[in-house]
N, C-alpha and C positions, 0 to 999 in steps of 0.2 A: 394601377392608380398613378395619377400624375402628382408632381410635387405640390401643385395647387390644391390637391385634395387633403393635404395635411397642414396643420398649424402648429406653432410652437407653444410651449407652456405660457409664455408671456401673451401671445395673441389669444389662446383659450381663456386665460384670466380675464382679459378685456371683454371678451364675448360673454362671459358668464358673470361678470361683476365680482370676481374672486381674486385673491391673491395668486401669484405664480406658485408660491409654497403650497397653497391649498391644491392647486392643480397637480402638483408633483405627487401629493398624498393620494389624490384621486387616481392618478395613473398607476402609482405603486400597488394600490388596493384593488386594481382591476375595474374600477368604476367607469372608466373611459375605454371601452373595448377597441382593441387594435393599437393602442398607444405603445410606441417602441422607444426604448431608451437608446440614445445614440451616444456612445462614449460614456464619460463620467458625468456629464453635466447637461445634457440636453434631451428632451422628450419631443418626439414627433407624434402628433395625435391626429387621427382622422377627423376632418372637419365635420363629417356626419355624426361621429360620436359626440362631439362638442354641441352640435345643434340639437341633438335628441337627448342630451343629458337632462334628467330630472332629479333634482336633489332628494335624498331620503329624508325621513322624519328626523327632526332635531330633538335633542334633549332625551332625558330618561324616560322610560316607559312609566305609565301611571300604575298605581297600586291595582286598579282593576284589570289592567292588561297583564300585569305579572300573574295575578291570581288566576285569570282565565287560562293562561298558558300552563300553569301548574295543574289546574283542574283537568285540562285535556290530557296531560301526561298521566295522571292518576287513572282517569277513565280508561286510557289505553292499556295501562298495566292490569287493571281489574278485567277487561275484556280478554287479555292474554291469559290470565289465570282461569278465567271461566272457560275458555276454549281448551286449555290444557286438561282441565278437570273433566270436561265433556269428552275428550279424546281418550282419557284414561278410563272412562266408563263410570265415573262417580256421580 
């Protein structure tokens, strides 16, 4: 890749309408694939990663979403118990 294929955190911030601090967090969390930390103070981010970035959902999950996730976990546990009992011949 050429140097033109990379942008700095400041350039990425302008492209995405975010602060450079937020870009640092995205890089650190792996949300901008291929981002490389150069030394102690700079990130080089592939332009393609910035252009294809789509922000995740903001804010906390709703009560319905939380309960739905918990219910799915309970169903999975029940299925595992039923499968174990079936395997034991009960």
